[in-house]
N, C-alpha and C positions, 0 to 999 in steps of 0.2 A: 785305487787303494789296493795294496797288496795284502796277501794273507798274513804276512809278518806284521804289518801295521795294525791289522785288526786284532791279532793276538796280543800285540803290545798294549793296545788300548783296553782290551778286555782284562789283561793282567793288572794294569794300573787301576781299573775300576774295582776289581776284586780285592786288591790290597787296600784301597780306600774304604771299601765296605768293612773289611776286617778291622781297620784302624778306628772306624767310627762306631762299630758295634761292640768292639772288644771291651772297653771300659764298662759299659752298661751291663754286658753279659757277665763279666767277671764279678762285679759287685752284686748282681742278682744271685749268682751262684753261691757266693760266699755268705750272703745274708740268709739264703735259703738253707744252706748247710748248718749255719749256727742255730737257726730257728728249729730245724729238724733235730739237732742234737739236744736242744733245750726241751723239745717235746718228748724225746725218747727218755731223757733223764727224769722228767717230772710226770710222765705218763699222761700228759695233756694231749688229747687227740682232736684238737679243733682245727678244721681245715682252713678257716678264715684267718687264723693267727699269723700266717706268713704273708698275707696280702699287704697289710698296712706297713710293716717294716720294709718290705721290698719297694713299695711305692715311694716311701720317704727316702730310702737309700738311692734309688734311681733318680729321684728328683734332685737330690744333692749332687749326684754325679753330673747330671745335665746342667745344673746351676754352676758348678765349679769348672767343668770342662766344655761347656756348650760353646763358648767363644772359640776355643781351639778347634772343636769339631766343625763348626760353621766355617771357620777360616780354611780348613782343609777342603771342604766341599766346594767353597767358592773358588779356591785356587785351582782345583781340578776342572771345574766348569769353565773358568777363564782360559785355562790351558787348551781345553777342547775347542772353544770358540775361536781362539787365536790360531789353532792348527787347521781350521777348515780350509783355508786357501791352499795350504801345502797338501792336505789330504785329497782335495779335488784335483790339483795339478798333477798328482802322482798317477792318474789314470792313463 
């Protein structure tokens, strides 16, 4: 296995991680920002106020996009398993 192959596999893995984590992180960021603005406007300084809306929003994202996310992860894993003979033959 050459260094180019290793870098290609690592790049694919990092892109997959970004694609899988992106929707959850963006939704969590947006919900946190909205709750923070609400707290600043109303002067409510409750630290646990952001927890439940974030959990619900992340749950909805996983419910709506979980099938797509799982499909990406399975496709990448299948690609890696199918590439094992070519990777080993390249030595």
